[in-house]
C-alpha positions as CSV (number, residue, x, y, z in Angstrom):
1,M,132.7,138.7,88.1
2,T,131.1,135.2,88.5
3,K,128.8,133.8,85.8
4,L,125.3,132.9,86.9
5,L,124.5,129.3,86.1
6,T,121.4,128.6,84.0
7,V,119.3,125.4,84.2
8,D,121.1,124.1,81.1
9,D,124.5,124.7,82.7
10,L,123.4,122.7,85.8
11,A,121.9,120.0,83.6
12,E,125.2,119.6,81.8
13,R,127.1,119.6,85.0
14,W,124.9,116.9,86.5
15,E,124.5,115.0,83.2
16,C,120.7,115.6,83.4
17,T,119.0,115.8,80.1
18,S,115.5,116.0,81.5
19,M,116.2,119.5,82.8
20,K,117.1,120.8,79.4
21,G,114.1,122.2,77.6
22,R,111.6,119.4,76.8
23,G,114.2,116.8,75.9
24,G,115.2,113.8,77.9
25,V,112.0,111.8,77.6
26,G,112.9,108.1,77.8
27,M,116.6,108.8,78.2
28,T,118.6,107.7,81.2
29,T,119.5,110.7,83.3
30,A,121.8,111.1,86.3
31,L,119.3,113.2,88.2
32,M,115.6,112.6,88.1
33,T,112.7,114.5,89.7
34,V,110.4,112.7,92.1
35,A,107.7,112.7,89.4
36,E,110.1,111.0,86.9
37,V,111.0,108.4,89.5
38,A,107.4,107.7,90.2
39,R,106.7,107.3,86.5
40,E,109.5,104.9,86.1
41,L,108.5,102.8,89.1
42,R,104.8,103.1,88.1
43,V,103.8,104.3,91.6
44,S,102.4,107.6,92.8
45,P,104.7,110.5,93.8
46,A,103.4,110.1,97.4
47,T,104.8,106.6,97.5
48,V,108.2,107.9,96.4
49,Y,108.1,110.7,99.0
50,R,107.2,108.0,101.6
51,E,110.2,105.9,100.7
52,I,112.4,109.0,100.9
53,A,110.9,109.8,104.4
54,D,111.5,106.2,105.5
55,G,115.2,106.6,104.5
56,K,114.9,103.9,101.9
57,L,115.6,106.2,98.9
58,A,118.3,108.9,98.9
59,I,117.7,112.3,97.4
60,R,119.7,115.4,96.6
61,Q,118.1,118.7,97.2
62,V,118.9,121.8,95.1
63,R,117.0,125.0,96.2
64,R,114.2,123.0,97.9
65,K,113.7,120.8,94.8
66,S,114.3,117.1,95.3
67,F,116.2,115.0,92.8
68,V,117.1,111.3,92.9
69,H,120.4,110.2,91.4
70,R,120.3,107.2,89.0
71,A,122.8,105.3,91.2
72,D,120.6,105.8,94.3
73,L,117.5,104.5,92.4
74,D,119.5,101.5,91.2
75,A,120.7,100.8,94.8
76,Y,117.1,101.1,96.0
77,L,115.8,98.7,93.4
78,K,118.7,96.2,94.2
79,A,117.8,96.3,97.9
80,A,114.1,95.7,97.1
81,R,114.8,92.7,94.9
82,R,113.1,89.5,96.0
83,E,113.9,86.1,94.4
84,V,111.2,83.6,94.0
85,Q,112.1,80.1,95.0
86,P,111.1,77.4,92.5
87,V,108.6,74.9,93.7
88,D,110.2,71.5,94.6
89,S,108.1,68.8,93.0
90,T,109.6,66.1,95.3
91,A,108.5,67.8,98.5
92,P,105.3,66.4,100.0
93,Q,102.3,68.6,99.2
94,Q,100.3,69.8,102.1
95,S,96.7,68.7,101.9
96,R,93.9,71.3,102.1
97,R,91.4,68.8,103.5
98,R,88.8,69.9,106.0
99,I,89.1,68.9,109.6
100,S,86.0,68.0,111.5
101,L,85.9,69.6,115.0
102,K,83.7,66.7,116.1
103,A,86.1,64.1,114.8
104,T,89.0,65.7,116.6
105,G,87.1,65.8,119.9
106,L,87.0,69.5,120.2
107,I,83.2,69.6,120.3
108,G,80.6,67.1,121.1
109,D,77.0,66.5,120.0
110,D,75.6,68.4,123.0
111,D,77.5,71.6,122.1
112,F,74.9,72.5,119.5
113,G,71.9,71.7,121.6
114,Y,71.3,68.4,120.0
115,S,70.1,65.6,122.2
116,G,71.2,62.3,121.0
């Protein structure tokens, strides 16, 4: 006769402490729920589901429940990383001066109904 697996058995098998009772808060787990991923990324669960639907974040489904593996979340964050380039102080700065349309010849005095 086969033994029925409990949630705690599955949690041990998947190294997931958040499924065991109420423990696991603040601990690194192998599998996380969408709500836990959203909390860690400081976004809404809808944003996490959108990233899953777009194929940017992989999930594992167990009985219609979605879980995100820690390695998949790390890969997602690594792919989303953007490096900021330092400002080169020797490069010429672009001026933000105003350009007169009249001085460039794009408009004349008569364009505004002035007679001069």
